[in-house]
C-alpha positions as CSV (number, residue, x, y, z in Angstrom):
1,M,3.1,7.7,-19.5
2,R,0.9,9.0,-16.6
3,I,0.7,7.2,-13.3
4,L,-1.3,8.8,-10.4
5,G,-1.4,12.1,-12.4
6,M,2.4,12.3,-12.8
7,D,4.3,12.3,-16.0
8,T,7.6,10.5,-16.7
9,P,10.0,13.2,-15.5
10,E,8.2,13.5,-12.1
11,L,8.3,9.7,-11.7
12,L,12.0,9.6,-12.6
13,F,12.8,12.4,-10.1
14,I,10.9,10.5,-7.3
15,G,12.8,7.3,-8.2
16,L,16.1,9.1,-8.1
17,I,15.3,10.6,-4.6
18,V,14.3,7.1,-3.4
19,V,17.6,5.6,-4.6
20,L,19.6,8.4,-3.0
21,L,17.7,8.0,0.3
22,F,17.8,4.3,0.6
23,G,20.6,3.2,-1.6
24,A,20.4,0.7,-4.5
25,N,21.2,-2.3,-2.3
26,K,18.2,-1.7,0.0
27,L,15.6,-1.2,-2.7
28,P,14.7,-4.9,-3.2
29,E,14.3,-5.3,0.6
30,L,12.2,-2.1,0.8
31,G,10.0,-3.3,-2.1
32,K,9.4,-6.6,-0.4
33,S,8.5,-4.9,2.8
34,V,6.0,-2.6,1.1
35,A,4.4,-5.5,-0.8
36,T,4.0,-7.5,2.5
37,T,2.5,-4.5,4.2
38,I,0.0,-4.0,1.4
39,K,-1.0,-7.7,1.5
40,E,-1.5,-7.6,5.2
41,F,-3.6,-4.5,5.0
42,K,-5.8,-6.0,2.3
43,K,-6.2,-9.2,4.3
44,A,-7.2,-7.2,7.4
45,M,-9.7,-5.1,5.4
46,K,-11.4,-8.3,4.2
47,E,-11.7,-9.8,7.7
48,T,-14.4,-8.3,9.7
49,P,-14.9,-9.3,13.3
50,A,-18.3,-10.7,14.4
51,D,-18.8,-7.6,16.6
52,D,-18.9,-5.3,13.6
53,K,-21.7,-7.1,12.0
54,K,-25.0,-5.6,13.1
55,P,-28.3,-7.4,12.4
56,T,-30.6,-5.4,10.1
57,D,-33.8,-6.9,11.5
58,E,-33.9,-6.3,15.3
59,K,-37.0,-6.7,17.2
60,K,-37.6,-4.6,20.3
């Protein structure tokens, strides 16, 4: 299995490091926080303020 160019052993190693750093009890909370952050980021990327929109047909 390859994800982001990494094979299974690399992914398992990264997972082990995450568990050691944050602890097994904090992982669900951490996952929820990451998901919320990604959702908010995507929402902000879709919203563009009116100031950013420039008319393409300007008359001088």
